[in-house]
C-alpha positions in Angstrom: 6.5 27.4 -10.0 5.3 24.1 -11.6 8.9 22.8 -12.0 9.8 23.7 -8.4 7.0 21.5 -7.1 7.9 18.8 -9.6 11.4 18.6 -8.2 9.9 17.9 -4.8 8.0 14.8 -6.0 10.5 13.6 -8.6 12.0 10.8 -6.5 13.1 7.3 -7.2 9.5 6.3 -8.0 6.3 8.2 -7.4 2.7 7.0 -7.3 0.1 9.1 -9.0 -1.5 10.4 -5.9 1.8 11.7 -4.5 2.6 13.2 -7.9 -0.5 15.3 -8.3 -1.3 16.1 -4.6 1.1 19.1 -4.1 -0.8 21.1 -6.7 -3.8 23.2 -5.9 -5.9 21.9 -8.8 -4.5 18.3 -8.5 -2.9 18.8 -12.0 -6.1 18.7 -13.9 -5.4 19.0 -17.6 -1.8 17.8 -17.2 -0.5 14.6 -19.0 1.0 11.8 -17.0 2.6 8.5 -18.1 3.8 5.3 -16.6 7.3 3.9 -16.8 6.2 1.0 -19.0 5.0 3.5 -21.6 8.1 5.7 -21.7 9.3 4.4 -25.0 5.9 5.4 -26.5 6.0 9.2 -26.2 2.4 9.5 -27.5 0.9 7.2 -24.8 -0.4 9.0 -21.8 -3.4 9.9 -19.6 -4.8 13.5 -19.5 -6.2 14.1 -16.0 -9.7 15.4 -16.0 -11.1 14.9 -12.5 -9.8 14.0 -9.1 -12.0 12.9 -6.2 -9.9 12.9 -3.0 -10.8 10.2 -0.6 -8.5 10.0 2.4 -5.3 11.5 3.8 -3.8 9.5 6.7 -2.0 12.2 8.7 0.1 9.7 10.6 1.6 7.9 7.6 1.1 10.5 4.9 -0.8 8.0 2.6 -3.2 9.6 0.2 -6.1 8.0 -1.6 -8.2 9.4 -4.5 -10.2 8.3 -7.5 -8.5 9.8 -10.5 -10.2 10.1 -13.9 -8.8 10.9 -17.3 -8.8 10.5 -21.0 -6.4 7.8 -22.3 -4.3 8.3 -25.4 -2.5 5.2 -26.7 0.1 5.8 -29.5 -1.7 8.9 -30.6 -5.2 7.6 -30.7 -7.4 9.3 -28.0 -10.3 7.5 -26.4 -12.9 10.3 -25.9 -14.4 8.6 -22.8 -13.5 9.7 -19.3 -12.5 6.6 -17.4 -10.9 5.9 -14.0 -7.2 5.6 -14.1 -5.9 2.2 -12.9 -2.7 1.3 -11.1 -2.4 4.7 -9.4 -0.5 3.3 -6.5 2.3 1.9 -8.6 5.5 3.9 -8.2 6.2 4.5 -11.8 4.3 7.7 -12.7 5.7 11.0 -14.1 4.5 14.1 -15.9 4.8 14.0 -19.6 7.1 16.6 -21.1 5.0 18.8 -23.4 8.0 19.9 -25.4 9.0 16.3 -26.2 5.4 15.5 -27.3 5.4 18.6 -29.6 8.7 17.6 -31.2 7.4 14.0 -31.7 4.2 15.2 -33.3 6.1 17.5 -35.6 8.6 14.8 -36.7 5.7 12.4 -37.2 4.0 14.9 -39.6 7.1 15.3 -41.8 
């Protein structure tokens, strides 16, 4: 079910609001990353809280404050902070399998 919804939002470029909006829980607990970090597989945001603000029914624009825990190259910042640049069209869900493989290869 998760991957069926993911196909709907996997377009040329997707902003973070459009990426998480189709899910009932706004993808809380999921890991997301931006295009500029794709070469660093261990750099991502873990979504912890979403505060929906506005849905414009005419244009379909969505606004929200999205909070998460930031991990940069494997080092996790334990503070929950507001995610910036959520309107940029370069967000995607992080593949958990890729992350597991990366962590296993890093340990050996």
